N, C-alpha and C positions, 0 to 999 in steps of 0.2 A: 438131818443136819445137826440137831441137838446132840445126838449120840456121838457124832464125830467130835464135836467140841468137848464133850465130857471125857472122851477117851484121851484127847490131847492133854487135858488138865491132869488126869490121873496117871499118865505114863511117865515113868522116870527114865531119863535118857542117860547113857554113859557119859563120862566127863569129856571124852574126845569129840563128841558130836557138836558141830557148830554150823552156821549158815554158809560158810565159805567152803567150796569143794575144789580140790585140786584134781584135774583130769589129765591123764597121760595117755600116750599111744594113740593120739588123734591123727587122722590123715592130714598131711601137710596142706592140702588144698581145700580144707573144710572152710565154709563161709560162716559169717556171724548168723545169717538167717537160718542155716542148717542147725547151728548150735542152739538157737532159740527154739527151733522146732523140736529138737530132741529133748532138751532139758525143760522146756516150757510146759510139757505135758504133766509135770509133777508139781507145779505151783508157780507163783509169781516170781519172776527173776528181777533182781535189782540191777545186776551188772554181769557181763561176761567179758573177760580179757583173754585174748588168744595170743600165744607166744609168736613173735615174728623174727627174733634174732636167731642166729645159728644154734645157740645153746638151748633156746626155749621153744623151738619149732616142735609141733606135735603135742604141746601142753596148753592148758587153759585153766583159768580160775572162773568159777561160776558162783555168784553170790545170790542166794535166795532171800526173799523177804521174811520167810518163816523157817524156823529151825526144823520143824516137822516135815516140811516140803523137801528140805535138803536131805533128811534121813530117808525119806521115801525114794528120792532120786538115787542115792547111793545104793539102797537095797535093790532097786530095779535095773540100774544101768551098769553096775559093775559086771564086766564080762560081756556087755552088749556089743554086737558086731556092727561096725560102721565102716563101709568100704573095705571089707575083708580085714579089718583090724579090730581087735577086742579091746574095748575101753577099760582103763584102770581108773576108777573113781574113788578118791580118798578124801577124808576130811582134812582141811588145811590145818597144819600144826606148826605154828610159828617157831617154836623151840627147835624142831627138827630142821626146818628150813634155814634158820640162822646158824645152826651147827654146821650144815653142809657148806654154807657160805664162808664161815670162819675157817673151816678146814682147807678150802680152796685157797683162801688168802694166805694161810700159813705155808702151804705148799709153794705158792708163788714166792714168798719171802725166802724160803729155804733155797729155792732154785737161784734166786738173785744172789744170795750170799755165797753159794757154791761157785757161781760164775765169777763173782768178785774176787774170791780167794783162790780160784783155780783148783777147787776140789772136785773130783769126779767120783760118781757112785758106781761107775762101770768096773767090772772085775777085769784085771789085767792078766 
C-alpha cells in the first residue's frame, strides 16, 4: 500500500485531468446502480448525474473523490462495452462545454433575427 501512495505523489498528471468525468454513448435505460457498479470499481465516487432530458439522454457526469481514481477509470473504461454500446469517457472541461452552449445560444439568436426580419438562408 505504501508503494501505491508513493507512486501517486511522484506521478505528474496532464493539465486536463480532473475528478469529473463526462460519459457519452450510454444506454438510455441504464440505472444509477449499474453506473455505480461500473465506475465504483475504480475508486470512491462522490456523485453520478445521468442525463434525463431529450438533449442529454445517454450522457452522465461521474465525480470521483480522488483524481487518480478518475484517471484510472478513464484509462480502463474508454471503449468499454455496455449493452452493446461502447462508452466514451472524457475528462470534463468547462471551457469546451461553455463554448458549445454559447454557440447554440448564438445560433438561436440568429434564427430569431432571421425570422423577425424575414431573411431566409435557403437558396432560391
